[in-house]
N, C-alpha and C positions, 0 to 999 in steps of 0.2 A: 207689663204693669209693675210698678215698684211699690215696695212695702218697706216699713219700718217696724223691726222688732226690737222691743225694749225688755230684756230678760236678764236679771243677774245672774241665774243659774247657768254656769258654763256649759255643762254638759247638756242640758236641756236646750239651751240656745243655739248650741252648736249644730245638734241633731235637727231642730226646727228649721234652721236656716239652710241647711242643706235638703231637707225634704221640700221647704217651699221653692228653692232654686229647681229642684228636678221637676217640679209642677210647673215652671215656666214664669217663675217670678224673680225679678232683681231685687235683692234683698240688703239693706243696711241694718246692722245691729248695734245696739247701744245696750252697755252693761250697767248702767246706773240712770236715775231720774234726771239729773242735771244734763249729761249728754243728750239723753232721750228727748227732754223737752225742747232743747235746741234744735236738733235736727227736725222734729215734728214741725217746729215753727219756721225753720229756714228752707227746708226742701218740699218740693212738691209730689207728696206720696198720694197713692191711690188708696190705701188703707194702712191703717196701724195696729200693732197687736201689742197690747201694754198689759204688763203685770203689775199689780198694785203693790206688792211688797219689795219696794225698790230701795236700794241705798241712796244717799245724796239728797233725793227730793221723792218724796211718797207718789205712787203712780196716781192717787185719787187726786192730789195737789197738781200734778202735772196736767191731768185731763181739764180740771176746773179751769185752770189758766189758759189752756188752748181755748176752750169754749168761751170764756170771757174775752179773750183776744179775737174772736170771730172765726177761729179755724173750724172748717166744716167737714174735713177729712173723716170717713168712717172710722170708728175705735172699736175693736174687739178687746174686752177687757178679760184678763186670766185670773180667776180667783181660786182659793182653797175650796174645793167641793162642799164642805159642810159651812161655809162661811156666808150664809144667806144674806147677812146685813152687808157684806161686802158688794154683793150683786146689786142689792138695791142701791147702796150709797152710789156704786159706779153708773147706774142707769140715770139716777138722779143728777149727777155730774154731767152727764151728756155721752154716757157710752151708747153706742148702737147695738151692742150685742154683748154676751159674756160666754165664757166657757169655763167650767170648774175642772181643777187638776185632781187626779191624772186625766188625760183626755187621749182620744185617737186622733191622730195626725189627719186622717181623711176627714174627719167632722170639722177640724178646724179649717181645712181648704175648701170646704164645701159652705161653710158659714162665711168666711171672706170672700168666696166668688158671690154668693147672693147680696152681701154688703155692697160690692162694687157694682154689680149690675142695678142695683136699686139706686145707688148714688147717681148713676147717669140716665135713671129713668127707664130702664129694662126691667120690667118685673118678671118677664117669663124665664123658665128655666133653661139655661145654656144661652150662648151668645150666638144669634143670628143676624145678618144684616147683608144686603147686597146680593141675595141669592147663595150666600154661603153659611155654613154652620159649622162651628168650631169643636172639636173634641178635645176638650181639657185634659183629659185622663190619658190619651195616645199623642198629644200635641200635633194635631194635623187638622184638616179642613176638608169639609165635603161640599163638593159644587153641586149646583142646582140639577144636573144631569145624573148625580149619584156617585160621580168619580170621586176618589180619595185623593187628597195630596198630602204629602209627607213634608214637614217643616222642621228646620233647624230650631234650637233653643230661641236663637235671636229673631228669626222670621217669625216664629209663633208669637212671641212677645208683642212684636211691631204690629202684627196683623190683629191681634186682640185689642191693642189699643185703638187702632183704626177703627175696628168693628163696633167697640164700645162708644166711639164718638163719631157717627156717621154723619155726612154732610157739612162737617165743621173742617174749616182750614186749620191745619195743624203745621206749627212751623217746624223746622229742623231743631232748633233749640228745646221746643216742647217735647218732641218725641225722644230726644236724647235723654232728658230728664225723667220720662217715663219708662224707659226701656233698658237702661243701664245702672247700676248701682254707683255709689260714690266713689269706689277705687277703680272701676273699670276704665281702661283707656278707650277713648273714643274720640270722634271728630265728626263733623258735619258730613264729610264725604262719606262716612260709613253709613249714614242714613241712605244717601244715594244708591250705594251698593245694594242695601237691602231691599229697598223700594224696586229696585230693577230686577233683583231675583224673584220677588213676589209677583211682579208682572209677567215675568218670563214663565211663572208656575200656574198663575190663575187668570191672565189676561189683561192687557193695559187699561181696559174700562173700568177695573176695580180700584184703581189708584189714578187720579187725576192731578196733573201738577198746576198748581196756583202760581204763575210766574212771580217771582219776587217775594211770595208770602209762604210757601210750603205745599202741602199735598190735601188732597179732599178723597175721602172713601165715600162713594155715592150710595145711599141707602137703598137705592132701586138699580139693578143691572140695567 
């Protein structure tokens, strides 16, 4: 899954990006409202973390413009803990959730996971589909027979995207856009490589090739 982090505090932003990447996300980081607004409109993110106190263009204005333009990406707003009016304004502008600073990283990650699940219509805790259950904390997957399979970072991100979008035909281009950040070197052949690795670990029945279109993760094994 791919996230956009818009935070002008370099120390906080650097630490958050590292923590999010360690938890299986591809992360793009913008340091001001102008770059953040462009990236949010231009790239297909699964969720956005938006600070309100941004240089260049205030976060609230960025959010309002996104929603006016029809952007439906889930947005989690970061606010000063005692600024209740910012939270209210953010929710009115279209934020899906908010978190006051300072905060615990694990709470941020848990809120993002919930936002992403709800955005694709999965209300239950955790990600389960096709007889598989993801373990976000340890980046592994449990099969229906109880066996656990360890995954690399890229394998985990790819499988999570498949499991959050079961029964959909996903093109290589769409998968690349949601598995890698903007600076990563990649190509369509890399998706083929990782699909093959997932099939070897989980079984070919979990990833079906739709010739000329992409791949499908069946919701039922």
